N, C-alpha and C positions, 0 to 999 in steps of 0.2 A: 559455289554452286548456284547456278541460275534458277530463279523461281519466279513464276508469275502465278499469283493466287487470286482467283476471282471470287467474289461473294456478292450476295444481294438478290440472287435469283429466287423466285417465289411464284405462287399461284395468285393471280390478280384478276379482277373482273374487267371486262371491256370498259374503256374510258379511264381506267386507273393509271397509277404511276408506279414506277420502280426506279431505284438507283442502284446500278451495278458498280462495284469497285474492283480494281485490280491493283494488288500490291506487288511491287517488283523488288528483287534483290539479286545480287551476284553479278551485276553488269552496270556499265555507265549509263544509267537511265536517261540522263539529259541528252545523250548523244543519239538516242533512238526515236524514230517516229513510232507512235503508238496507235494501234488500231483495235477496233472491236469488229469481230466477225460473228455470224450466226449460221447455224445449220439446223434446218427443220427436217423432220423424218422424210426420207425419200428424196431429199433435195440436196443440191450442192452447197457447199459453204460459200457464203456471200459476205462481202465487205459492207458493213453497216455505217461505220464512222471512222474517221482518221484525223489525227492531229500531228503536226510536225514536231520536231524535237524540242522546240521552245514554245510550242503552242501558238505560234504566230499565224498558222493557217489550219483550217479544218475543212473536211469534206464529208459529205453525207450521201448515202444512197437516196435516190429519189423517193423511195417508199417511206422514208423516215424523216425527210426534211420538214422542218417546222415542228416536229414532235420530239425528236431526240437531240440531246446536246452532249458533246464530248468535251471534257476539259481535264487538264493534268496539273499536278503539283510536283514540280521537279525536286523540291526540298524534301517532300515526304515520299517521293518515288511512287506515286499513285496516279492512276488514270481512271476517270469516272465516266459512266454513261448514264445521263439522266434521261429517263424514258417517260414521256407523258402521252396521254390520249391513246393508251395501248389498245391494240386491235387483236382479234384472235389470230390473224395472220402473222403477228409478231411472235407467236409461240415458236420457240427454238432453244437450242443450247447456244449460249453466247460465250465466245472465246476472246480472251485478251491476247494481243499479238504485238511483239516488239520487232522492229526492223531497222537495220543500219547496214547499208551495203549488201554484202553476201551473208550477213549474220541475221538470223531470225529465231525468235523464241515464241513458244505458245504456252498458254495456261491450260488447265484441265477442263475448263468450261463450267458454266453454271446454267441451270435450267430455268427458263422463263416460260410460264404457261399462262395464257390469257383466255379465260373461260368463265362462263357463268357458274 
């Protein structure tokens, strides 16, 4: 059974930090590119950060470059999103996503709220 379980979402003040984690099971984790998406109320889901199957390459949305870092541990089957200098516009549900060819899996999402 494939599972992607996100954790770490919380309420944080502007300028603060959060670390989101995604634990994977039920598929060949190291063969999959791993991504973090987010969806704010009334907006489309957007790609925030991506890492290749062995973590040799990463990509970020312009809005988070320099503030967010994605990294993976293939031995532990986890992917992490370190988020620093958070802004109110980072408020969204964050989703973990695994992709390989035509195969894709999604987690259930974790809420991040940036507010005073």
